KOLSE-224195 format. One line per field, with one value per residue (C-alpha): residue in one letter; x, y negated, z; residue number from 0. Coordinates in pm, 1 decimal. Layout:
! KOLSE-224195
rest: (a/...) .
east: (X/...) .
north: (Y/...) .
up: (Z/...) .
nr: (NUM/...) .
//
This chain:
! KOLSE-224195
rest: (x/x/x/x/x/x/x/x/x/x/x/x/x/x/x/x/x/x/x/x/x/x/x/x/x/x/x/x/x/x/x/x/x/x/x/x/x/x/x/x/x/x/x/x/x/x/x/x/x/x/x/x/x/x/x/x/x/x/x/x/x/x/x/x/x/x/x/x) .
east: (1727.0/1772.3/2079.5/2089.1/2350.8/2299.6/2315.6/2672.8/2824.5/3168.1/3161.1/3364.9/3331.8/3054.1/3106.5/2810.4/2811.1/2692.5/2657.6/2743.4/2511.9/2216.4/2278.7/2403.0/2213.8/2507.8/2862.5/2911.4/3261.5/3349.1/3347.3/3694.2/3838.4/4047.1/3958.0/4217.1/4027.2/3695.2/3861.6/4015.6/3678.7/3520.9/3798.6/3789.8/3411.4/3437.5/3716.8/3515.4/3179.1/3009.7/2717.7/2583.2/2660.3/2960.3/2876.9/3050.8/2875.2/2633.5/2805.0/3092.0/2872.0/2800.1/3171.2/3255.5/2974.7/3101.1/3451.3/3320.9) .
north: (-6759.5/-6801.7/-6669.1/-6613.5/-6491.3/-6335.7/-6581.8/-6613.0/-6467.6/-6593.5/-6891.4/-6750.3/-6855.4/-6692.6/-6573.1/-6527.7/-6364.3/-6649.5/-6634.8/-6977.7/-6937.8/-6894.4/-7231.0/-7463.2/-7594.0/-7762.0/-7887.8/-8256.8/-8384.8/-8740.1/-8997.7/-9103.8/-8752.6/-8690.8/-8451.6/-8207.9/-8189.6/-8125.8/-7844.7/-7704.1/-7693.1/-7526.2/-7266.0/-7183.2/-7153.1/-6900.2/-6710.6/-6665.7/-6596.7/-6925.3/-6951.0/-7295.5/-7560.2/-7789.8/-8143.4/-8476.1/-8734.2/-8948.4/-9248.0/-9197.1/-9339.1/-9651.7/-9701.3/-9665.4/-9905.5/-10163.2/-10149.2/-10252.9) .
up: (4465.8/4839.6/5015.7/5388.3/5632.4/5969.3/6258.6/6380.3/6062.8/5971.6/5739.1/5455.4/5096.7/4903.9/4548.7/4321.1/3978.7/3758.3/3381.4/3242.7/2942.5/3179.4/3348.3/3075.4/2774.3/2600.9/2653.2/2585.1/2515.7/2615.9/2337.1/2448.8/2407.9/2102.0/1823.8/1960.3/2292.0/2119.3/1920.0/2238.8/2417.6/2113.1/2088.8/2460.2/2449.4/2167.2/2343.0/2662.1/2499.5/2582.2/2342.5/2428.3/2165.5/2203.5/2093.5/2088.4/2301.1/2102.9/2259.3/2013.6/1738.7/1943.4/2010.2/1641.6/1548.4/1798.9/1649.4/1305.4) .
nr: (0/1/2/3/4/5/6/7/8/9/10/11/12/13/14/15/16/17/18/19/20/21/22/23/24/25/26/27/28/29/30/31/32/33/34/35/36/37/38/39/40/41/42/43/44/45/46/47/48/49/50/51/52/53/54/55/56/57/58/59/60/61/62/63/64/65/66/67) .
//
């Protein structure tokens, strides 16, 4: 998509109707985030109709392995 404005048009902000599900493939939660934050992101995604999967970062497994 290419957006243009007439020459000399005022430089105001431009709002575009964007559907999040069309642009995102997944939501990755930081490995340092607590379980409560992961649950919050999941709940908010459901509330607002976000259909992409919410996953914990795969780095969490490396951090847990390093602690052992």
